[in-house]
C-alpha positions as CSV (number, residue, x, y, z in Angstrom):
1,X,-75.9,21.4,-32.1
2,X,-75.2,18.1,-30.5
3,X,-74.1,18.4,-26.9
4,X,-71.9,15.7,-25.4
5,X,-71.7,15.0,-21.7
6,X,-67.9,14.3,-21.6
7,X,-68.1,13.0,-18.0
8,X,-70.6,10.2,-19.0
9,X,-68.6,9.6,-22.2
10,X,-65.4,8.9,-20.2
11,X,-67.3,6.6,-17.9
12,X,-68.8,4.6,-20.7
13,X,-65.4,4.4,-22.5
14,X,-63.8,3.1,-19.4
15,X,-66.5,0.4,-19.0
16,X,-66.1,-0.6,-22.6
17,X,-62.3,-0.8,-22.3
18,X,-62.6,-3.0,-19.3
19,X,-65.1,-5.2,-21.1
20,X,-62.8,-5.7,-24.1
21,X,-59.6,-6.1,-22.1
22,X,-61.0,-7.8,-19.1
23,X,-59.7,-11.3,-20.1
24,X,-56.2,-9.8,-20.4
25,X,-56.4,-8.0,-17.2
26,X,-57.2,-11.2,-15.3
27,X,-54.1,-12.9,-16.6
28,X,-51.1,-13.0,-14.2
29,X,-48.9,-9.9,-14.5
30,X,-45.2,-10.5,-15.4
31,X,-43.4,-7.2,-14.8
32,X,-39.9,-7.1,-16.4
33,X,-38.4,-5.6,-13.4
34,X,-39.6,-8.4,-11.1
35,X,-38.1,-11.0,-13.5
36,X,-34.6,-9.4,-13.5
37,X,-34.5,-8.7,-9.7
38,X,-32.2,-11.0,-7.8
39,X,-33.7,-13.3,-5.3
40,X,-32.9,-12.2,-1.7
41,X,-30.7,-14.5,0.3
42,X,-31.8,-15.7,3.7
43,X,-29.7,-16.6,6.6
44,X,-25.9,-16.5,7.1
45,X,-23.3,-18.8,5.5
46,X,-22.4,-22.0,7.2
47,X,-18.7,-22.3,7.7
48,X,-18.6,-25.8,9.2
49,X,-17.7,-27.6,6.0
50,X,-14.9,-25.1,5.3
51,X,-13.4,-25.6,8.7
52,X,-13.4,-29.4,8.2
53,X,-11.9,-28.9,4.8
54,X,-9.2,-26.3,5.4
55,X,-8.6,-26.6,9.2
56,X,-6.2,-29.6,9.0
57,X,-3.8,-27.6,6.8
58,X,-3.6,-24.7,9.3
59,X,-0.7,-24.9,11.7
60,X,0.5,-23.1,14.9
61,X,4.1,-21.7,14.7
62,X,6.2,-21.1,17.8
63,X,9.6,-19.6,17.7
64,X,12.6,-19.4,20.1
65,X,16.0,-17.8,20.1
66,X,19.2,-18.5,21.8
67,X,20.4,-15.5,23.7
68,X,22.7,-14.6,26.5
69,X,20.4,-11.9,27.6
70,X,17.6,-12.3,30.1
71,X,14.2,-13.3,28.8
72,X,11.7,-10.5,28.2
73,X,9.9,-9.5,31.4
74,X,6.6,-7.8,32.1
75,X,5.9,-5.2,34.8
76,X,7.4,-6.0,38.2
77,X,10.0,-8.3,36.6
78,X,7.7,-11.2,36.0
79,X,8.6,-13.2,32.9
80,X,6.3,-12.4,30.0
81,X,4.7,-15.3,28.1
82,X,5.3,-15.7,24.4
83,X,1.9,-14.5,23.3
84,X,2.3,-11.2,25.1
85,X,5.8,-10.8,23.6
86,X,4.3,-11.3,20.2
87,X,1.6,-8.8,21.0
88,X,4.0,-6.0,21.9
89,X,6.5,-6.8,19.2
90,X,3.9,-6.9,16.4
91,X,1.5,-4.1,17.3
92,X,3.7,-1.7,19.1
93,X,7.0,-2.5,17.3
94,X,9.1,-2.9,20.4
95,X,9.4,-5.5,23.2
96,X,7.6,-4.6,26.4
97,X,10.2,-2.6,28.5
98,X,11.1,-3.1,32.1
99,X,10.3,-0.1,34.3
100,X,13.0,0.2,36.9
101,X,10.8,2.6,39.0
102,X,7.9,0.2,39.1
103,X,7.2,-1.5,42.5
104,X,8.5,-5.0,42.5
105,X,6.4,-7.9,43.7
106,X,8.2,-10.3,46.0
107,X,8.6,-13.7,44.3
108,X,10.4,-16.9,44.8
109,X,14.0,-16.8,43.5
110,X,14.4,-18.7,40.3
111,X,17.6,-20.6,39.3
112,X,19.6,-18.9,36.5
113,X,18.7,-20.3,33.1
114,X,21.4,-21.8,30.8
115,X,22.5,-18.9,28.7
116,X,22.4,-21.1,25.6
117,X,18.9,-22.5,26.3
118,X,16.3,-21.6,23.6
119,X,14.0,-19.0,25.1
120,X,10.4,-18.7,23.8
121,X,10.1,-15.7,21.5
122,X,6.8,-15.5,19.7
123,X,3.7,-17.3,18.4
124,X,2.0,-17.1,15.0
125,X,0.1,-19.1,12.4
126,X,0.7,-20.7,9.0
127,X,-0.7,-23.0,6.4
128,X,0.6,-26.0,4.5
129,X,0.8,-25.4,0.7
130,X,2.2,-28.8,-0.4
131,X,2.0,-32.4,0.8
132,X,5.7,-32.5,1.3
133,X,5.7,-29.9,4.1
134,X,6.2,-26.4,2.7
135,X,4.4,-23.9,5.0
136,X,3.7,-20.2,4.3
137,X,3.5,-17.6,7.1
138,X,4.5,-14.0,7.8
139,X,8.2,-12.9,7.8
140,X,7.7,-11.1,11.1
141,X,6.6,-14.4,12.7
142,X,9.9,-16.1,12.1
143,X,12.2,-13.1,12.0
144,X,15.3,-13.6,14.3
145,X,14.2,-17.1,15.3
146,X,16.8,-19.7,16.0
147,X,14.2,-22.4,16.4
148,X,10.8,-22.8,14.7
149,X,8.3,-25.4,15.9
150,X,5.2,-26.2,13.8
151,X,2.3,-27.8,15.5
152,X,-0.2,-29.7,13.4
153,X,-3.9,-30.2,14.2
154,X,-3.1,-33.8,15.1
155,X,-0.9,-32.4,17.9
156,X,2.4,-33.5,16.2
157,X,5.2,-31.0,16.8
158,X,7.8,-30.8,14.1
159,X,11.0,-28.6,13.9
160,X,11.0,-26.5,10.8
161,X,13.8,-24.8,8.8
162,X,13.3,-21.3,7.4
163,X,13.5,-21.6,3.6
164,X,13.4,-17.8,3.1
165,X,11.7,-14.7,4.2
166,X,11.0,-11.3,2.6
167,X,10.5,-8.4,5.0
168,X,9.3,-6.0,2.4
169,X,6.2,-8.0,1.7
170,X,6.1,-9.8,5.1
171,X,6.1,-13.3,3.4
172,X,8.1,-16.3,4.6
173,X,8.3,-20.0,3.8
174,X,9.4,-22.7,6.2
175,X,9.8,-26.5,5.6
176,X,8.9,-29.4,7.9
177,X,10.0,-32.9,7.2
178,X,6.8,-34.9,6.6
179,X,4.9,-36.3,3.7
180,X,1.2,-36.8,2.8
181,X,0.2,-33.7,4.6
182,X,-3.2,-32.0,4.1
183,X,-2.7,-28.7,2.2
184,X,-4.8,-25.8,1.1
185,X,-6.1,-24.8,-2.3
186,X,-5.0,-21.5,-3.7
187,X,-7.7,-19.1,-4.9
188,X,-7.8,-16.4,-7.7
189,X,-7.6,-12.9,-6.3
190,X,-9.2,-11.4,-9.4
191,X,-12.4,-13.3,-8.6
192,X,-12.6,-11.9,-5.0
193,X,-15.3,-9.3,-4.6
194,X,-15.9,-6.6,-2.0
195,X,-18.7,-7.7,0.3
196,X,-17.8,-11.4,-0.1
197,X,-17.8,-13.6,3.0
198,X,-14.3,-14.8,4.1
199,X,-13.0,-16.8,7.0
200,X,-9.8,-16.8,9.0
201,X,-8.2,-19.7,10.9
202,X,-5.3,-19.1,13.2
203,X,-3.9,-19.1,16.8
204,X,-4.8,-15.8,18.4
205,X,-3.0,-15.5,21.8
206,X,-1.9,-19.2,21.2
207,X,-5.5,-20.5,21.0
208,X,-5.0,-23.1,18.2
209,X,-7.4,-23.4,15.3
210,X,-9.6,-20.4,16.2
211,X,-12.1,-19.6,13.5
212,X,-13.4,-16.0,12.8
213,X,-15.4,-14.7,9.8
214,X,-16.4,-11.5,8.2
215,X,-16.5,-9.8,4.8
216,X,-14.1,-8.2,2.4
217,X,-14.2,-4.5,3.1
218,X,-11.9,-3.3,0.3
219,X,-9.3,-4.5,-2.2
220,X,-6.2,-2.8,-3.4
221,X,-5.7,-1.0,-0.1
222,X,-2.4,0.9,-0.2
223,X,-0.6,0.4,3.1
224,X,2.8,-0.6,1.7
225,X,5.2,0.0,-1.2
226,X,5.1,-3.5,-2.7
227,X,1.7,-4.9,-1.9
228,X,-1.9,-3.7,-2.2
229,X,-3.7,-5.3,0.8
230,X,-7.1,-6.9,1.2
231,X,-9.1,-5.1,3.9
232,X,-11.6,-7.2,5.9
233,X,-13.6,-7.0,9.1
234,X,-12.5,-10.5,10.2
235,X,-11.4,-10.5,13.8
236,X,-7.5,-10.8,13.8
237,X,-5.4,-10.6,16.9
238,X,-1.8,-11.3,17.9
239,X,-1.1,-14.9,16.9
240,X,-3.3,-14.8,13.8
241,X,-0.4,-13.5,11.8
242,X,0.5,-15.8,9.0
243,X,-2.8,-17.7,9.0
244,X,-5.0,-18.0,5.9
245,X,-7.9,-15.9,4.7
246,X,-10.3,-18.3,3.0
247,X,-13.3,-17.7,0.7
248,X,-16.5,-19.7,0.7
249,X,-15.1,-22.1,-1.9
250,X,-12.4,-23.2,0.6
251,X,-9.6,-21.5,-1.3
252,X,-6.9,-19.3,0.4
253,X,-7.1,-15.8,-1.0
254,X,-4.8,-14.0,1.5
255,X,-2.3,-14.2,4.4
256,X,-3.5,-12.3,7.5
257,X,-0.8,-9.9,8.3
258,X,-1.8,-6.6,9.9
259,X,-4.6,-4.8,11.9
260,X,-5.4,-1.1,12.3
261,X,-5.6,-0.4,16.0
262,X,-5.3,2.5,18.4
263,X,-5.3,0.1,21.4
264,X,-3.3,-2.8,20.1
265,X,-6.4,-5.0,19.9
266,X,-8.8,-5.7,17.1
267,X,-11.0,-2.7,16.1
268,X,-12.8,-4.0,13.0
269,X,-10.1,-3.4,10.4
270,X,-7.6,-6.1,9.4
271,X,-5.4,-6.5,6.3
272,X,-4.3,-9.6,4.4
273,X,-1.6,-10.1,1.8
274,X,-3.2,-11.1,-1.6
275,X,-2.4,-14.7,-2.2
276,X,-1.2,-14.2,-5.8
277,X,1.4,-11.8,-4.7
278,X,2.4,-14.0,-1.8
279,X,2.7,-17.1,-4.0
280,X,4.9,-15.2,-6.4
281,X,7.2,-14.3,-3.5
282,X,7.1,-17.8,-2.2
283,X,8.2,-19.3,-5.5
284,X,11.4,-17.1,-5.4
285,X,12.0,-18.0,-1.8
286,X,11.7,-21.7,-2.5
287,X,14.0,-21.4,-5.6
288,X,16.8,-19.2,-4.3
289,X,16.0,-18.3,-0.7
290,X,15.6,-14.6,-1.4
291,X,13.6,-12.2,-3.6
292,X,15.2,-10.2,-6.4
293,X,13.6,-6.8,-7.3
294,X,14.2,-4.2,-9.9
295,X,14.9,-0.5,-9.3
296,X,15.4,2.6,-11.4
297,X,16.5,5.1,-8.8
298,X,13.7,7.7,-8.4
299,X,11.8,9.2,-5.5
300,X,8.1,9.7,-6.3
301,X,4.9,11.3,-5.1
302,X,1.2,11.4,-6.0
303,X,-0.2,13.7,-8.7
304,X,-3.1,15.7,-7.4
305,X,-6.2,16.5,-9.4
306,X,-5.6,20.3,-9.3
307,X,-2.0,19.9,-10.6
308,X,-3.0,17.4,-13.3
309,X,-5.6,19.8,-14.6
310,X,-3.4,22.9,-14.4
311,X,-0.5,21.4,-16.4
312,X,-2.7,19.8,-19.0
313,X,-2.3,16.2,-17.9
314,X,-6.1,15.9,-17.8
315,X,-6.7,13.7,-14.8
316,X,-4.8,12.7,-11.7
317,X,-2.6,9.8,-12.8
318,X,1.0,8.7,-12.9
319,X,3.9,9.2,-10.5
320,X,5.5,12.5,-10.0
321,X,9.3,12.2,-10.0
322,X,10.6,14.3,-7.0
323,X,14.2,13.4,-7.4
324,X,16.5,11.3,-9.6
325,X,19.4,9.5,-8.0
326,X,22.7,10.5,-9.6
327,X,24.1,7.7,-11.8
328,X,20.9,5.6,-11.5
329,X,19.1,3.9,-14.4
330,X,16.6,6.7,-14.4
331,X,19.3,9.3,-14.6
332,X,21.1,7.5,-17.4
333,X,17.8,7.3,-19.3
334,X,17.3,11.1,-19.1
335,X,14.5,11.2,-16.5
336,X,14.3,14.5,-14.7
337,X,12.8,15.7,-11.5
338,X,9.3,17.1,-12.2
339,X,8.6,14.4,-14.9
340,X,5.4,12.5,-14.4
341,X,5.7,8.8,-15.3
342,X,2.4,7.7,-16.9
343,X,3.4,4.2,-18.2
344,X,6.0,1.6,-17.3
345,X,6.8,-1.0,-19.9
346,X,3.4,-0.3,-21.6
347,X,1.4,-0.6,-18.4
348,X,-0.5,2.4,-17.1
349,X,0.6,4.0,-13.8
350,X,-2.7,5.1,-12.3
351,X,-1.4,5.9,-8.9
352,X,2.2,6.5,-7.6
353,X,2.2,3.3,-5.7
354,X,1.8,1.3,-9.0
355,X,5.3,2.3,-10.1
356,X,7.4,0.6,-7.3
357,X,5.3,-2.6,-7.7
358,X,5.8,-2.8,-11.4
359,X,9.5,-1.9,-11.3
360,X,10.0,-4.3,-8.4
361,X,8.4,-7.1,-10.4
362,X,10.7,-6.5,-13.3
363,X,13.8,-8.7,-13.7
364,X,17.0,-6.7,-13.2
365,X,18.8,-6.2,-16.5
366,X,15.6,-5.8,-18.5
367,X,15.4,-2.8,-20.8
368,X,11.9,-1.3,-20.7
369,X,10.1,1.8,-22.0
370,X,9.0,4.7,-19.8
371,X,6.3,7.1,-20.9
372,X,6.7,10.5,-19.2
373,X,4.7,13.8,-19.2
374,X,7.1,16.8,-19.4
375,X,6.2,20.4,-20.1
376,X,2.8,19.6,-21.7
377,X,4.0,16.8,-23.9
378,X,4.7,13.0,-23.6
379,X,7.9,11.3,-24.5
380,X,9.3,7.8,-24.3
381,X,12.5,7.0,-22.5
382,X,14.3,3.6,-22.5
383,X,15.6,2.5,-19.1
384,X,17.6,-0.5,-18.1
385,X,16.3,-1.8,-14.7
386,X,18.9,-2.4,-12.0
387,X,18.7,-4.7,-9.0
388,X,17.2,-3.3,-5.8
389,X,19.8,-3.0,-3.1
390,X,19.2,-3.2,0.7
391,X,17.3,-0.2,2.0
392,X,19.6,2.8,2.6
393,X,19.1,6.0,4.5
394,X,17.9,8.7,2.1
395,X,20.5,11.2,1.2
396,X,20.1,14.7,2.6
397,X,20.2,17.7,0.4
398,X,23.3,19.9,0.4
399,X,23.6,22.0,3.5
400,X,26.3,24.3,2.1
401,X,25.2,28.0,2.0
402,X,24.5,29.2,-1.5
403,X,26.6,32.0,-3.0
404,X,25.0,35.4,-3.6
405,X,23.0,35.5,-6.8
406,X,23.9,38.0,-9.4
407,X,20.8,40.0,-10.1
408,X,17.3,40.1,-8.7
409,X,14.2,40.4,-10.8
410,X,11.4,42.8,-9.7
411,X,8.6,41.3,-7.7
412,X,5.7,39.7,-9.5
413,X,2.7,41.5,-8.0
414,X,0.2,38.8,-9.0
415,X,2.2,36.0,-7.4
416,X,4.0,37.7,-4.6
417,X,7.6,36.6,-5.5
418,X,11.0,38.2,-5.7
419,X,13.5,35.9,-7.6
420,X,17.1,36.1,-8.7
421,X,19.3,34.3,-11.2
422,X,21.3,31.2,-10.3
423,X,25.1,31.3,-10.7
424,X,27.0,28.3,-12.2
425,X,28.0,27.0,-8.8
426,X,24.3,26.8,-7.7
427,X,23.3,25.1,-10.9
428,X,26.0,22.5,-10.4
429,X,25.1,22.0,-6.8
430,X,21.5,21.4,-7.6
431,X,22.3,19.4,-10.8
432,X,20.0,21.6,-12.9
433,X,20.5,23.5,-16.1
434,X,18.6,26.7,-15.1
435,X,16.0,28.2,-12.9
436,X,15.5,31.1,-10.4
437,X,16.0,31.3,-6.7
438,X,13.2,32.6,-4.5
439,X,14.5,35.6,-2.4
440,X,11.2,36.8,-1.0
441,X,7.7,35.3,-0.6
442,X,4.4,37.1,0.1
443,X,0.7,37.0,-0.6
444,X,-0.5,34.3,-3.0
445,X,2.9,32.5,-3.2
446,X,3.2,32.3,0.6
447,X,-0.3,30.8,0.8
448,X,0.7,28.2,-1.8
449,X,3.6,27.1,0.4
450,X,6.5,28.5,-1.5
451,X,9.5,29.3,0.7
452,X,12.6,31.5,0.5
453,X,15.5,29.5,-1.0
454,X,13.2,27.4,-3.3
455,X,14.3,27.1,-6.9
456,X,11.6,27.6,-9.5
457,X,12.4,25.7,-12.7
458,X,9.0,26.0,-14.6
459,X,5.9,28.1,-14.6
460,X,3.1,25.9,-15.9
461,X,4.7,24.0,-18.8
462,X,7.2,26.7,-19.6
463,X,10.8,26.2,-18.4
464,X,12.5,29.3,-16.9
465,X,16.3,29.6,-17.2
466,X,16.6,33.0,-15.5
467,X,14.7,35.8,-13.9
468,X,13.9,37.4,-17.3
469,X,12.3,34.2,-18.5
470,X,10.5,33.9,-15.2
471,X,8.8,37.3,-15.5
472,X,7.9,36.5,-19.1
473,X,6.2,33.2,-18.1
474,X,4.4,34.9,-15.3
475,X,3.1,37.6,-17.5
476,X,1.7,35.1,-20.0
477,X,0.0,32.9,-17.3
478,X,-3.7,32.9,-17.1
479,X,-4.4,34.7,-13.8
480,X,-8.0,33.5,-13.7
481,X,-6.8,30.0,-13.0
482,X,-4.3,28.5,-10.4
483,X,-0.7,28.9,-11.7
484,X,1.3,25.6,-11.5
485,X,4.9,26.2,-10.3
486,X,7.5,23.4,-10.5
487,X,10.1,24.0,-7.9
488,X,13.1,22.3,-6.4
489,X,13.6,22.2,-2.6
490,X,16.9,20.6,-1.8
491,X,17.0,17.5,-4.0
492,X,13.2,17.1,-4.2
493,X,10.9,18.5,-6.9
494,X,7.3,19.3,-6.4
495,X,4.4,21.2,-8.0
496,X,2.6,23.9,-6.1
497,X,-0.4,25.9,-7.2
498,X,-0.5,29.6,-6.8
499,X,-4.0,31.1,-6.7
500,X,-3.7,34.8,-7.5
501,X,-5.9,37.0,-5.4
502,X,-8.6,38.6,-7.5
503,X,-9.2,42.3,-7.1
């Protein structure tokens, strides 16, 4: 029987393979991965050309006001310069107070100023958007100003008139009388990417045309009702407000507006108003001097992942309606507290903050379609958008004591609740058709946050009109999963999840 030495055979086979394929093996290798890998960048971007290109269109803005009150003063009674006034006004929200108990430093008496003389008020930045002198800045920079002075990079100082300002978005437009001015190019916000280099030019602490740079840290950062901000790590300080945020193509992509700070100074996080939103506001300000927004009259909240899964919505999306203003467009359309708005005029509502932006951008008088999720099913409602009025103080819920309920249902041992029927007066007061009042809370319900006096209107996707229906709904609920409870507390609706204790 032929015996084969497999060790020698493998060695011979390897030599033969190398002999046959040797020519190929000596050819340069071309790995597919290496071909598709991006080439690493070396060095940092050079901003010098951008500064020369955009710098002449960035301006310093000083404001003054005529007042019969004394000028703001710092500790010890010394007058505070305008940069420090801006610092305390913008980042602490109040002017720097005088401390009557602070020791006073002796100083040379000053003659009384003319009560009608314009007193320095604040300092900020802006940028020219047209050759005929329209300048964009922040609303807080020019708020309350009787006089606005714009200083160009060629040292010319020009008085400006306020065309219009919008406090809700912090955008303002002022006009200087000049022609042939250098002006900025407007960028496309949808092309801006996280991690992209950006540059800011402004007047921090009154230091004109100061350049700082960094990267885009995040987009669509929710810090306000009407604007998703651009977050950057560009150094922004008092006086930078209203200045441009510029990409590497020399285009303005935002207006520097806010910082996050625990000390009042820059801490690595700053926010800019997206330029597309700002330009939309500026167009209205230039056209009519004010901004018109839509409203439908609801108070909303986020939808949590647990609630979305427990009521069959699938994923966390939409805006939970916590209350509906009586007589509002939403009320007239049939919207109810506890509804979840998932679409507005065909556009998806991914987060609760999407709704006020979409409604606000809708022309008053427009009739649009709302898609809502209610009791496990979706339905469409037609609503006529009204005009947003000036901000009002939210109405408080009724403080009148409720009348004694008629009958109490036995406690639900799995949920830890004792409830009772509502009488007609209670239903009318709460503007609801039915529900049960919580008389006692214990165990799982207490851990979920339910309180005595709450009114439960639904268990899961099942409405409850009275205590009998409540007990029926509880008995049918799947006790192995969190039980979603829709309740009213005052005028506000909310979902809470009761997680029954497993024995």
